[in-house]
C-alpha positions as CSV (number, residue, x, y, z in Angstrom):
1,S,-36.1,-80.7,30.0
2,N,-33.5,-78.0,30.6
3,S,-36.1,-75.3,31.0
4,N,-37.2,-74.0,34.3
5,K,-40.2,-71.6,34.1
6,G,-39.0,-70.3,30.7
7,Y,-35.3,-70.2,31.5
8,Y,-32.6,-72.0,29.5
9,H,-28.9,-72.8,30.0
10,Y,-26.8,-70.5,27.9
11,A,-25.1,-73.6,26.3
12,N,-28.5,-74.9,25.0
13,V,-29.5,-71.8,23.3
14,E,-26.3,-70.3,22.0
15,S,-26.3,-72.3,18.7
16,V,-30.0,-71.5,18.1
17,A,-29.2,-67.8,18.5
18,F,-26.2,-67.9,16.1
19,D,-28.2,-69.9,13.5
20,L,-31.0,-67.4,13.7
21,V,-28.7,-64.4,13.1
22,E,-27.2,-66.2,10.1
23,E,-30.7,-66.9,8.8
24,F,-31.7,-63.3,9.2
25,K,-28.5,-62.0,7.5
26,K,-29.6,-63.9,4.3
27,I,-32.8,-61.8,4.0
28,T,-32.2,-58.9,1.5
29,E,-34.0,-56.3,3.7
30,V,-31.6,-56.9,6.6
31,S,-28.8,-54.3,6.7
32,I,-27.1,-55.4,10.0
33,C,-28.1,-58.0,12.5
34,A,-26.7,-58.9,16.0
35,L,-27.5,-60.6,19.2
36,T,-28.3,-58.4,22.1
37,G,-29.6,-58.5,25.7
38,E,-28.9,-61.6,27.9
39,I,-27.4,-63.7,25.2
40,R,-24.9,-60.9,24.2
41,R,-24.0,-60.5,27.9
42,K,-23.4,-64.3,28.0
43,S,-25.8,-64.7,31.0
44,Q,-25.6,-68.3,32.4
45,V,-29.4,-68.7,32.1
46,I,-31.4,-67.1,29.4
47,S,-35.1,-66.1,29.5
48,A,-35.3,-64.9,25.8
49,L,-33.1,-64.7,22.8
50,E,-32.9,-61.0,21.8
51,I,-31.9,-60.0,18.3
52,L,-31.5,-56.5,16.9
53,I,-32.0,-55.9,13.2
54,A,-31.4,-52.7,11.2
55,T,-33.5,-52.3,8.1
56,D,-34.9,-49.6,5.8
57,H,-37.8,-51.9,4.8
58,Q,-39.3,-53.0,8.1
59,V,-42.8,-53.9,6.8
60,A,-41.5,-56.2,4.0
61,L,-38.9,-57.7,6.4
62,I,-41.5,-58.5,9.1
63,T,-43.6,-60.4,6.5
64,K,-40.6,-62.5,5.5
65,I,-39.6,-63.2,9.2
66,K,-43.2,-64.3,10.0
67,S,-42.9,-67.0,7.2
68,L,-39.7,-68.6,8.6
69,S,-40.3,-72.2,9.4
70,Q,-38.4,-72.3,12.7
71,L,-40.4,-69.5,14.2
72,E,-43.9,-70.4,15.3
73,G,-46.6,-68.9,17.5
74,Y,-46.1,-65.2,16.7
75,I,-46.9,-63.2,19.9
76,A,-48.4,-59.8,19.4
77,V,-46.5,-56.8,20.9
78,E,-47.7,-53.3,21.5
79,N,-44.5,-51.8,20.1
80,E,-44.3,-51.7,16.3
81,N,-40.5,-51.9,16.5
82,E,-40.5,-55.3,18.3
83,L,-41.6,-58.8,17.4
84,V,-41.9,-61.7,19.8
85,F,-42.0,-65.4,18.6
86,E,-41.8,-68.8,20.1
87,H,-39.0,-70.7,18.4
88,E,-39.6,-74.4,17.5
89,A,-37.2,-75.2,20.4
90,S,-39.8,-73.4,22.5
91,I,-37.5,-70.5,23.4
92,K,-38.8,-67.0,23.3
93,I,-37.4,-64.9,20.5
94,Q,-37.5,-61.1,20.9
95,I,-36.6,-59.1,17.8
96,Y,-36.0,-55.3,17.8
97,F,-36.0,-53.2,14.7
98,C,-34.3,-49.9,13.9
99,I,-33.0,-47.9,11.0
100,P,-29.3,-48.6,10.0
101,Q,-28.1,-45.2,11.2
102,R,-29.3,-46.0,14.7
103,F,-28.0,-49.5,14.9
104,Y,-25.1,-49.0,17.4
105,T,-27.1,-46.8,19.7
106,K,-29.9,-49.3,19.8
107,L,-27.4,-52.2,20.3
108,F,-26.0,-50.2,23.2
109,L,-29.4,-49.5,24.7
110,T,-30.6,-53.1,24.5
111,T,-27.5,-54.9,25.7
112,G,-27.2,-53.9,29.4
113,N,-29.5,-54.9,32.1
114,I,-31.8,-52.5,33.9
115,E,-29.3,-51.6,36.6
116,H,-26.6,-50.9,34.0
117,K,-28.9,-48.6,32.0
118,T,-30.1,-46.8,35.1
119,Q,-26.5,-46.0,36.1
120,L,-25.6,-45.0,32.5
121,A,-28.5,-42.5,32.4
122,L,-26.8,-40.6,35.2
123,L,-23.8,-39.8,33.0
124,T,-23.7,-36.1,32.2
125,N,-23.6,-36.5,28.4
126,F,-25.9,-39.5,28.2
127,N,-28.7,-37.7,26.4
128,K,-26.6,-36.7,23.4
129,I,-26.2,-40.3,22.3
130,I,-29.9,-40.8,21.8
131,E,-29.8,-38.6,18.7
132,A,-26.3,-39.2,17.4
133,T,-25.1,-41.7,14.8
134,Y,-22.1,-44.0,15.4
135,A,-19.9,-46.3,13.3
136,G,-19.5,-48.7,16.2
137,E,-20.0,-49.0,20.0
138,E,-16.4,-47.9,20.7
139,E,-17.1,-44.5,19.2
140,L,-20.3,-44.3,21.4
141,F,-18.3,-45.0,24.6
142,D,-15.7,-42.4,23.5
143,S,-18.5,-39.8,23.2
144,L,-19.6,-40.6,26.7
145,G,-16.0,-40.0,27.8
146,I,-15.6,-43.5,29.4
147,Q,-13.7,-46.7,28.7
148,F,-15.3,-49.3,26.4
149,I,-17.3,-51.8,28.6
150,E,-17.3,-55.3,27.2
151,P,-20.9,-56.6,26.7
152,E,-20.4,-59.4,29.4
153,L,-19.8,-56.7,32.0
154,R,-22.9,-54.7,31.5
155,E,-24.7,-56.0,34.6
156,G,-25.0,-52.8,36.7
157,L,-22.3,-53.6,39.3
158,D,-19.2,-51.4,39.4
159,E,-18.4,-51.5,35.6
160,I,-19.4,-47.9,34.9
161,E,-17.4,-46.5,37.8
162,K,-14.4,-48.5,36.6
163,A,-15.0,-47.3,33.0
164,R,-15.0,-43.7,34.2
165,S,-11.6,-44.2,35.9
166,R,-10.5,-46.3,32.9
167,S,-9.6,-49.2,35.2
168,I,-11.4,-52.1,33.6
169,P,-8.6,-54.7,33.0
170,Q,-8.0,-56.8,29.9
171,L,-10.4,-59.7,30.4
172,I,-9.4,-63.4,30.1
173,Q,-9.7,-64.9,26.6
174,F,-10.1,-68.4,25.5
175,S,-6.7,-68.3,23.9
176,D,-5.1,-67.6,27.3
177,L,-5.8,-71.1,28.6
178,R,-2.7,-73.4,28.6
179,G,-4.1,-76.6,30.1
180,A,-7.2,-78.4,31.4
181,L,-7.3,-79.4,35.0
182,H,-10.0,-81.6,36.7
183,N,-11.0,-84.3,34.1
184,H,-12.2,-87.9,34.4
185,S,-11.3,-91.1,32.6
186,T,-12.6,-94.7,32.5
187,Y,-10.6,-95.1,35.8
188,S,-13.7,-93.7,37.5
189,D,-16.9,-92.5,35.7
190,G,-15.4,-91.1,32.5
191,I,-16.4,-92.3,29.0
192,H,-12.9,-92.2,27.4
193,T,-9.6,-93.9,28.5
194,L,-6.8,-92.0,30.1
195,R,-4.8,-92.2,26.8
196,E,-7.8,-91.0,24.8
197,M,-8.3,-88.0,27.2
198,A,-4.6,-87.1,27.0
199,V,-4.3,-87.3,23.2
200,A,-7.5,-85.3,22.7
201,C,-6.2,-82.6,25.2
202,K,-2.9,-82.4,23.4
203,D,-4.5,-82.3,20.0
204,L,-6.5,-79.2,21.2
205,G,-3.1,-77.5,21.7
206,Y,-3.0,-77.6,25.5
207,E,0.4,-78.1,27.3
208,Y,-1.0,-80.2,30.1
209,L,-3.9,-82.3,31.4
210,G,-4.9,-82.7,35.0
211,I,-6.6,-86.1,35.5
212,C,-8.8,-86.1,38.6
213,D,-10.8,-89.3,38.8
214,H,-13.1,-89.8,41.8
215,S,-11.8,-90.9,45.1
216,K,-12.7,-94.1,46.8
217,S,-15.8,-93.0,48.8
218,A,-17.5,-92.0,45.5
219,F,-18.3,-95.7,45.0
220,Y,-21.3,-94.7,42.7
221,A,-18.7,-93.2,40.3
222,N,-16.3,-96.1,40.5
223,G,-13.9,-94.1,42.8
224,L,-10.3,-95.2,43.0
225,K,-9.2,-97.6,45.8
226,E,-5.5,-97.4,46.6
227,D,-4.3,-100.2,44.3
228,R,-6.0,-98.6,41.3
229,I,-4.2,-95.3,42.1
230,V,-0.9,-97.1,41.7
231,Q,-2.0,-98.6,38.4
232,Q,-3.1,-95.2,37.1
233,H,0.1,-93.5,38.2
234,L,2.2,-96.1,36.3
235,E,0.1,-95.5,33.2
236,I,0.5,-91.7,33.5
237,E,4.3,-92.1,33.8
238,K,4.3,-94.2,30.6
239,L,2.1,-91.8,28.7
240,N,4.2,-88.8,29.8
241,K,7.3,-90.4,28.2
242,E,5.4,-91.0,25.0
243,L,3.5,-87.7,24.7
244,A,6.3,-85.4,25.9
245,P,6.6,-82.4,26.1
246,F,2.9,-82.7,26.9
247,V,2.4,-83.6,30.6
248,I,-0.4,-85.4,32.5
249,F,-0.5,-84.2,36.1
250,K,-1.6,-86.9,38.6
251,G,-4.6,-85.4,40.4
252,I,-7.6,-86.8,42.2
253,E,-11.1,-85.3,42.9
254,S,-11.1,-86.1,46.6
255,D,-14.4,-86.2,48.3
256,I,-14.8,-83.8,51.2
257,L,-16.3,-86.2,53.8
258,N,-19.1,-85.2,56.2
259,D,-16.6,-84.0,58.9
260,G,-14.7,-81.9,56.3
261,S,-11.7,-84.3,56.1
262,L,-10.4,-85.5,52.7
263,D,-11.0,-89.0,51.4
264,Y,-7.6,-90.8,51.8
265,E,-4.9,-90.6,54.4
266,D,-2.1,-88.1,54.0
267,R,0.4,-90.9,52.9
268,I,-1.9,-91.4,49.9
269,L,-2.7,-87.8,49.3
270,E,1.0,-86.9,49.1
271,K,1.4,-89.3,46.0
272,F,-0.6,-86.9,43.8
273,D,0.6,-83.8,42.1
274,F,-2.5,-81.9,43.1
275,I,-5.9,-82.4,44.8
276,V,-9.3,-81.0,43.8
277,A,-11.5,-81.2,46.9
278,S,-15.2,-81.4,46.3
279,I,-18.4,-82.2,48.2
280,H,-20.6,-84.8,46.5
281,S,-22.7,-86.3,49.4
282,T,-25.0,-85.0,52.1
283,L,-25.9,-81.8,50.1
284,K,-28.7,-80.8,52.4
285,M,-26.9,-78.6,54.9
286,S,-27.3,-75.3,56.7
287,E,-25.0,-72.4,55.7
288,E,-23.1,-72.8,58.9
289,R,-22.6,-76.5,58.5
290,A,-21.7,-76.3,54.8
291,T,-19.2,-73.5,55.4
292,E,-17.6,-75.3,58.3
293,R,-17.2,-78.5,56.2
294,L,-15.6,-76.5,53.4
295,L,-13.3,-74.6,55.7
296,K,-11.9,-77.8,57.2
297,A,-11.1,-79.1,53.7
298,I,-9.5,-75.7,52.6
299,E,-7.3,-75.9,55.7
300,N,-6.1,-79.3,54.8
301,P,-2.5,-78.6,53.5
302,Y,-3.0,-81.1,50.6
303,T,-6.0,-79.3,49.1
304,T,-4.8,-77.5,45.9
305,I,-8.1,-76.5,44.4
306,L,-11.6,-76.2,45.9
307,G,-14.0,-77.9,43.4
308,H,-17.5,-76.5,42.5
309,P,-17.9,-74.7,45.8
310,T,-21.7,-74.8,46.1
311,G,-22.5,-78.1,44.3
312,R,-25.3,-76.4,42.4
313,L,-26.8,-77.5,39.1
314,L,-28.3,-74.5,37.3
315,L,-32.1,-74.7,36.8
316,A,-32.1,-78.2,38.5
317,R,-30.6,-78.0,42.0
318,Q,-29.9,-75.1,44.3
319,G,-26.4,-75.3,45.7
320,Y,-26.0,-75.7,49.5
321,P,-25.8,-72.2,51.0
322,I,-22.2,-71.1,52.0
323,D,-20.6,-68.0,53.4
324,H,-18.8,-67.0,50.2
325,K,-16.7,-64.3,51.9
326,K,-15.4,-66.7,54.6
327,I,-14.6,-69.4,52.0
328,I,-12.7,-67.0,49.8
329,E,-10.8,-65.5,52.7
330,A,-9.9,-69.0,53.9
331,C,-8.6,-69.9,50.4
332,A,-6.5,-66.7,50.4
333,E,-5.0,-67.7,53.8
334,N,-4.3,-71.3,52.8
335,E,-3.2,-70.6,49.2
336,V,-6.0,-72.6,47.8
337,I,-7.2,-72.0,44.2
338,I,-11.0,-71.8,43.6
339,E,-12.5,-73.7,40.7
340,L,-14.8,-72.2,38.2
341,N,-16.4,-75.4,37.1
342,A,-17.1,-74.8,33.4
343,H,-19.8,-77.4,32.9
344,P,-22.6,-75.2,31.6
345,Y,-25.0,-76.6,34.2
346,R,-22.6,-75.8,37.1
347,L,-20.6,-72.6,36.4
348,D,-19.7,-72.7,40.0
349,L,-18.0,-70.6,41.6
350,D,-20.7,-68.1,40.5
351,W,-19.3,-65.3,38.5
352,T,-20.6,-62.6,40.9
353,W,-18.0,-63.8,43.5
354,I,-15.0,-63.7,41.2
355,R,-14.4,-60.0,42.0
356,Y,-14.2,-60.7,45.7
357,A,-11.7,-63.6,45.0
358,L,-9.6,-61.3,42.9
359,E,-9.7,-58.6,45.7
360,K,-8.3,-61.3,48.1
361,N,-5.7,-62.4,45.5
362,V,-7.2,-65.8,45.1
363,K,-6.7,-67.4,41.7
364,I,-9.5,-69.0,39.7
365,S,-9.0,-72.3,37.8
366,I,-11.4,-72.7,34.8
367,N,-11.9,-76.5,34.9
368,P,-14.0,-78.4,32.4
369,D,-14.7,-81.4,34.7
370,A,-14.8,-83.3,31.4
371,H,-16.1,-86.9,31.6
372,N,-15.4,-87.4,27.8
373,K,-13.2,-85.8,25.2
374,E,-16.0,-83.4,24.1
375,G,-16.2,-82.1,27.6
376,Y,-13.0,-80.0,27.0
377,N,-15.2,-77.7,24.9
378,D,-17.0,-76.6,28.1
379,M,-14.0,-74.4,29.0
380,Y,-15.6,-71.9,26.5
381,F,-18.6,-71.5,28.8
382,G,-16.3,-71.1,31.8
383,I,-14.6,-68.2,29.9
384,C,-17.9,-66.6,29.1
385,V,-18.8,-66.3,32.8
386,A,-15.2,-65.6,34.0
387,R,-15.3,-62.5,31.8
388,K,-18.5,-61.4,33.6
389,G,-16.5,-61.6,36.8
390,M,-13.7,-59.4,35.4
391,L,-11.3,-62.3,35.5
392,T,-7.8,-61.6,33.9
393,A,-5.3,-64.0,32.5
394,S,-2.8,-63.3,35.3
395,M,-5.4,-64.4,37.9
396,T,-6.4,-67.5,36.0
397,F,-4.6,-70.6,37.4
398,N,-4.6,-72.6,34.2
399,A,-3.4,-69.7,32.1
400,M,-0.1,-70.5,33.7
401,G,2.4,-72.5,31.6
402,Q,3.3,-76.1,32.3
403,K,6.5,-75.4,34.2
404,E,4.9,-72.7,36.4
405,I,1.9,-74.9,37.3
406,G,4.2,-77.8,37.9
407,D,6.3,-75.7,40.2
408,W,3.2,-74.5,42.1
409,F,2.1,-78.1,42.6
410,S,5.5,-79.0,44.0
411,Y,5.6,-76.0,46.3
412,K,2.1,-76.9,47.7
413,R,3.0,-80.6,48.2
414,N,6.4,-79.9,49.8
415,K,4.7,-77.4,52.2
416,A,2.1,-80.0,53.1
417,G,4.8,-82.6,53.6
418,S,6.8,-80.3,55.9
419,L,3.7,-79.5,57.9
420,R,3.0,-83.2,58.3
421,L,6.4,-83.9,59.6
422,A,6.5,-80.9,61.9
């Protein structure tokens, strides 16, 4: 089960939420209907699906909603403008009602978390919105005299302060992504062949694929011994001729060993275009130990990207504790990119640390860690949480074009080579 004391992965409830909204829109008494609360903010874990419905016929509407087959176990609520159900997928559904004229005010009031709302209430003209009518949320923000705050950002951090000074940047969008880095094939523990992974990536409109099968010490994942690296690189060169101008970059997900060194000697590491360095073994560590191990890997001149920094699996496994500030600062110093692993059970680096990375001028790579063709779709979930962290296209590594990213890989590799020779 993917639930953990009533919490769900965003990816597992999003389609349920969209389907419900579509179902409600078919009911004649519904004027407007939209998602709100955690699901609208694209929270990585969700405790309830919140939906706002505007109607002039609330009593008749409630009767119809109560008869929907996918909603069961109606839970009584004190408030007459709310309904709570259990969904057949055992997710809690919370429905708010309002009259059509109040829809955007109510949407605004139900979207943000407690901290966000508390900070909003301190704005001088906040009270006037309670009685006003708006044609959309943008108009409402205008009347508050602040910049529009995207729903994903309404988490009670610094977004209101930034909205007052109109300094919220244009957030990354899915269409900004130009390639998919960190993916697996049948060379290690992937389901699809290198060719299948490449063709699927190209068909999605991307300019490049980074293949990063597991390194040799990941024996449980069929990690690549040196002879199989040679074999894979020959196949990549052949496919690059055939699929041009699309490019497959030769990468590896190199295990960070217990002492912080990378899995392979330098003479092997230098054969790759780029290296994603990740921890997969001995996950029970103190913060000091985990931080030290990562720092050593970041300082390795061959490390291009730090993979899933805490190794967490949302709702299943706590990540090992790390000193995020030290790690981010070391990445800045060593020109290492940090992965936002877009697998919906990872979403690691956690979005709350993206702002600090940006402050330190560290780029983020939104990587699907795809083990099959369908895995590329997970980049969408990466975008959802990247936006929460105020990530922009200019600070997203794989929003760079094929030439730019290729040049960066060469620069990094040449620098590592000259350090090795020095």
